[in-house]
N, C-alpha and C positions, 0 to 999 in steps of 0.2 A: 741895413735898409741901405745902405750908401751905395753896395754895387746895382741895388734896383734900381734906386735913385739914378744911377751918373748915366746906367743902359738906357733910361727910357730918353734923361735930356738929350743923350747922343743921338739915340731913335727920332726924337723931335727935331732937333737943328739940323740932322742930316737930312732927313725927309719934307723937311719945311722950306730949304732955302732954295730947291729947283720951281717951286710953286711960287713963293714969297719975292725972289730975288733971280727972275728969269735973264736980267741982262746982266747981273754977274755969273750966274751959270754959265751966258754963253761968250762971257769973256773969259772964263777960268777954258774950254773947253777948247777955245780960239790958241790959248798959252800952249796948253798939255796934248789937247788932244782929246776926239773922243774917245775913243779905247780906253787911254790912263784916266781920263776920269769916270767913265762907268766901270774900271778896275777899281779907282779909290773907295767908289760908291759903293760899290759890292763889297768888298773889305771892310770899310767904316760900318754898312749894316749887317754884317756878321759879326762882329766885334758886340755891336750895341746890341743884338737879341743874345748873343752868349752871355753880355753881363746882365741882360733881363731876365734869361732864366737861370744862372748862377746866384743871383742876386732875390732872386722869388723864392730858389730853394732855401735860401739863409736868412731870408727874411722873418724876424717872431712876428707867429699870429695875435695881432693883437686886435681885438674887437672897435670897430671906427663907429660903428651905426647897428641898429638890429635890420637887416633886410623886411622888406616886404614879402607877407607871404603872399607868394604867388605858386599854381603848381607848377611841376616839372613839365608838364605836359604842352603847357603854355609857353612855356620859355622853352621847349625843344623847337615848338612850331616857329618862336623869334629865330632861332638859331637859325633854323633851315630858311628861311625867309632871308638870313644874312649872308649865311655858305651860298644860296643861288643867284644872289647879288656877288659876289666875289666871283663865279663863275660865268656871270653874265659879263661883266668886264672884260675876258679874254677875248671872248666871236662877236658874231655880228648875230644880233638879236631884235626881235621890236620891241624887246623890253627897256632896250636901251634909247628908245624912243621916248621914254617918261622917266627915265631916271639918269638924270647929266653926270653924274658921277657915280656910277653904279661901287666901284670897288671903297671907294671912302665912304657912301652911306654902306654900305655890307660890315666895315668895321664899325662905323658908329651905330649902328644898330645890336653886334655883337656886343663890344661895350657895354654899352645898355643894358641887355639881359644877365650878362654877370652880373653888374653891379646891382641887380633886383634881387640876386640871391648870395650874394658875397658880401658880407659889410666887415671884413678885416681892412686895415691900414692898406696892406701888403694888396689887398685887392682891389684898394680904391686907388694905390700910385698906379698898378700895372692898367687896371682896364680903364679908368679914370684919363690916364695919361693918354692912350691909344685912341678914348673917345674924344678928348679936347684935340689932339691932333686930326682926325678925321676929318671932325668940324669946321677947323682952323684952314684947313687943307680946301675943303669944298670952300670957302670963301674966297682964299687967296687965288685960288685955279680959274672962280668965277671970274676975278677981278682981273686977271693975268688973260684970261682965255676970250671975254667984252661975251655979246648976245651970242648963246645958243643955237647953232646949226642942231639942228632936229636928225640923225641920219636917215636915212631913207629905209622904206619898209622891204623887209627881206620874207621867204618862204616861212610859213609858219612850223614848217618842220626844224628850223633850226631852234625856235622856242623850247620844241619840245624837249631835244637834245641838251640845249643847257640848263631846264629844270630836272632834267633828269641827271646829270651829272650833280647839280647842287642838290639832289636829295638824295645821291648815292653815298656824296662825300659827306652829308651829313648824318645817315643812318652809319655808316663807318667810323665816323668821330662820338655819336651817342654810344656806340657799342665798347669802343677801344679808349673811351676818354678815363675811365680808371688807370690804366696800362700808362698809357701815355702822360696824364697830367697828374694821378695819384686822387684824385678823386672822381665817383663816378656821375656821371650829366645829370642824371635824374635821381633823385634821393625818394627812397620808399618811407 
């Protein structure tokens, strides 16, 4: 359990720092350069993910709470929306005109959906940690960036593409969830 906690703590600190302390981040970049900063950030991110994966695999399965009984199809739809928001964050589209932080919002929704169907301590640390980080990230980013300047409208076909990508990724993850994570996505 300590490895999972260490990985989550490292992820949260590493990924919250740029949003919460932009002046300190800028000072580090001025001192060591943008390339080395990004390289160091990438190495620490990979290390944190490795600790999370390793720690999650080692953590004992201890029930923390009984999750509410929701249908698998409902959670699949919620996860699809979350993954679509992750896709939305990577390219221009009109959905970004309504969701200020699509990536962080997608992570928060993904985490909440997993907490609705998983009730172990390990899941609480993993999904709760990512969910809290995403919500904190939204708050810190809003504070750092000030008033929201909505993006200009773009062609509707870009929305179709990004939603299509979200649906395709969701379909693949639903199908291969058991192979990738050891648990089928929709329990029957």
